C-alpha positions in Angstrom: 128.9 66.0 108.5 126.0 68.7 107.2 128.3 69.2 104.1 128.6 65.6 103.2 125.3 65.0 102.8 124.3 68.3 101.1 126.9 67.3 98.6 125.3 63.5 98.0 121.9 64.9 97.7 123.0 67.8 95.0 124.6 64.9 93.1 121.3 62.9 93.2 119.6 65.9 91.7 121.6 66.6 89.2 121.5 62.4 88.2 117.7 62.5 88.2 117.9 65.9 86.2 120.0 64.5 83.5 117.8 61.3 83.4 114.6 63.1 82.6 115.9 65.0 80.3 118.1 62.2 77.9 114.6 60.3 78.5 112.4 63.4 77.3 114.8 63.6 74.8 114.7 60.0 73.5 110.7 59.7 73.3 111.2 62.8 71.2 113.7 62.0 69.0 111.2 58.3 68.5 108.3 60.8 68.0 109.7 62.8 64.9 110.8 59.3 63.4 108.0 57.3 63.9 104.9 60.3 64.4 103.3 61.5 61.1 101.9 65.3 62.0 98.4 65.6 62.0 96.0 68.1 59.8 94.8 69.2 62.9 98.9 69.9 64.0 99.6 71.7 61.0 97.0 74.1 60.9 95.4 72.4 57.8 92.0 70.7 59.7 89.5 69.1 56.8 86.4 71.8 56.8 83.3 69.6 57.9 80.6 69.2 54.8 78.1 70.9 55.1 75.3 68.5 55.5 73.0 70.0 57.3 72.7 72.9 54.8 72.5 70.6 52.0 69.3 68.4 53.5 67.8 71.9 54.5 68.2 73.6 50.8 66.6 70.5 50.1 63.4 70.2 52.3 62.7 73.7 51.6 62.4 73.5 48.0 59.3 74.7 46.8 56.7 71.9 45.1 55.3 72.3 41.8 51.6 72.4 41.5 51.3 68.6 40.4 53.8 66.9 43.6 51.4 69.4 45.9 48.8 67.6 44.6 49.6 64.6 45.0 51.0 65.1 48.4 47.7 66.2 49.3 46.3 63.2 48.0 48.7 61.1 50.2 48.0 63.1 53.7 43.9 62.7 52.5 44.9 58.9 51.9 46.3 58.4 54.9 44.3 60.5 57.2 41.3 58.2 55.5 43.4 55.2 56.4 43.7 56.1 60.1 40.4 56.8 60.6 39.5 53.7 59.3 41.7 52.2 61.6 41.2 54.3 64.9 38.1 56.1 64.4 37.5 59.9 65.6 37.9 61.1 69.4 34.5 59.8 70.4 35.6 56.7 69.0 37.6 56.2 72.0 36.0 56.0 75.0 36.3 52.8 76.8 32.6 52.4 77.2 32.4 53.3 73.3 35.3 50.4 72.7 33.4 47.9 74.7 30.2 48.7 72.1 31.9 48.1 69.5 33.8 44.6 70.8 30.2 43.4 71.7 28.7 44.1 68.1 32.4 42.4 66.9 32.3 39.7 68.8 29.0 37.8 67.4 27.0 37.6 64.3 24.3 40.0 64.0 21.4 40.2 61.8 21.9 43.7 60.8 24.6 42.9 58.5 22.0 40.8 56.6 19.2 44.0 56.2 20.5 46.1 53.3 20.6 43.0 50.9 17.7 42.0 51.9 16.4 45.5 51.3 17.3 45.3 47.9 15.5 41.9 46.9 12.5 43.2 48.8 12.8 46.1 46.4 13.2 44.1 43.9 10.6 41.5 44.6 7.5 43.4 45.9 7.7 45.9 42.2 4.3 45.2 40.8 5.2 43.4 37.9 6.5 40.8 40.3 3.6 38.0 40.5 1.7 38.3 43.4 3.5 35.3 45.0 6.5 36.7 44.9 5.5 40.0 46.2 4.0 38.2 49.3 7.5 36.4 49.8 9.5 39.6 49.8 6.3 41.4 52.1 7.4 38.4 54.5 11.0 38.3 54.4 11.2 42.3 54.8 9.0 41.7 57.8 11.3 38.9 58.8 14.3 41.0 58.8 13.0 43.7 60.6 11.9 42.1 63.3 15.0 40.2 63.3 16.8 43.6 63.7 14.7 44.8 66.2 15.3 41.8 68.8 18.8 41.8 68.0 19.2 45.4 69.1 17.4 44.7 72.1 19.9 41.8 72.9 23.0 44.1 72.6 21.5 46.7 74.4 20.6 44.3 77.3 24.4 43.5 77.0 26.1 46.3 76.7 24.3 47.6 79.8 25.2 44.9 82.0 28.7 45.0 80.7 29.1 49.0 81.1 27.4 49.2 84.5 29.5 46.3 85.7 32.7 47.5 84.3 32.3 51.1 84.3 29.9 52.2 87.3 30.4 55.6 87.2 30.8 56.6 83.3 29.6 59.8 82.5 28.0 58.5 79.0 24.3 58.5 78.4 23.3 54.7 77.4 20.8 55.5 74.5 23.3 57.2 73.2 25.8 53.6 73.3 22.6 51.6 72.3 22.2 53.4 69.3 26.2 53.7 68.4 26.1 49.7 68.6 22.8 49.2 66.6 24.1 51.5 63.9 26.9 49.1 63.8 25.5 45.8 63.6 23.6 46.7 60.7 27.2 47.9 58.8 28.8 44.9 57.1 31.7 43.9 59.2 34.2 45.2 56.3 33.0 48.5 56.0 32.8 48.6 59.9 34.9 52.1 61.5 37.2 52.0 63.5 37.9 47.7 62.3 36.6 45.2 64.1 40.1 44.3 66.9 37.9 40.9 67.8 36.3 38.0 66.2 33.5 36.3 66.1 33.0 34.5 69.1 35.6 36.1 71.6 34.3 36.2 75.1 34.0 40.1 75.8 
């Protein structure tokens, strides 16, 4: 009995090996007929294009004097535009942002100050009739008084909002008042940083 079992096991093993070998040979034959070897398999791998080297070479190419001047001009223009939009480091303090918004959300007498000053300068010249000189002086006084009153109102509002929103601020209130007043007497289109609120917006 033991010998019979060993003989059957040996026959089964031989049949299994024969079947596997036949299957592998058939698969290899199919691959040989339908498979095209790649260049990597043939040892003919395509070399990579040196794109990085070309980019480095292009970027490190020295500029001519004219190109260097144009580049400096572009950098200055970009820097000026960024400063116009964002301002300097001191303008980023939240208290200063609040002061700017207070000014930009209202119409200020100060925006008429320089235009009125030009009219007053022309109207008060000695060659003008006395009545024109008188009107110019009255206009000058009205503008000056308007700027003073407007500055007081702006300062009071800034003081109230800063104390409410930033009770632990380290900003000097006098500096904030002057910052806001100087902005208030500047034409809206010339203010830096550019206004981020519209006239009449709630602050």
